[in-house]
C-alpha positions in Angstrom: 113.6 83.8 169.3 116.1 84.9 166.4 112.9 85.1 164.0 113.0 88.4 162.9 116.2 88.1 162.4 117.6 88.2 158.8 119.8 85.1 157.5 122.6 87.3 156.7 121.9 89.2 160.3 121.8 86.0 161.6 125.0 84.8 160.2 126.6 88.1 161.1 125.6 87.9 164.4 127.4 84.4 164.6 130.6 85.2 163.1 130.7 88.4 165.4 129.6 85.8 168.5 132.7 83.6 167.5 134.8 86.5 167.0 134.5 88.2 170.4 134.5 84.4 171.8 131.0 85.3 173.3 128.8 82.8 176.2 128.9 79.4 174.6 125.6 79.2 175.6 124.7 82.0 172.9 126.5 80.8 170.2 124.7 77.5 170.7 121.4 79.1 170.3 122.7 80.8 167.3 123.9 77.4 165.9 120.3 75.9 166.5 118.5 78.7 164.5 121.1 78.7 161.9 121.0 74.5 161.6 117.0 75.3 161.4 117.2 77.5 158.8 119.3 75.1 156.6 122.5 77.3 156.7 124.6 74.9 158.5 127.3 75.0 155.8 127.8 78.8 157.3 128.9 77.6 160.9 132.3 78.3 161.8 134.4 74.9 162.2 137.0 76.8 164.8 133.8 76.9 167.2 134.4 72.9 167.3 138.0 73.1 167.8 137.7 76.0 170.4 135.2 74.3 172.3 137.8 71.3 172.9 139.7 73.3 174.7 
């Protein structure tokens, strides 16, 4: 789904989605692609905290 996005644009999209508190399912799709690309260190740990509220 996100294959055409560069790593940088994917990371930017993820950060912006978290910042704007977009739909959790959309953020999970972005997270899955980040993990798939081996970029897990770029995930925002604040999402884990906010998902428990």
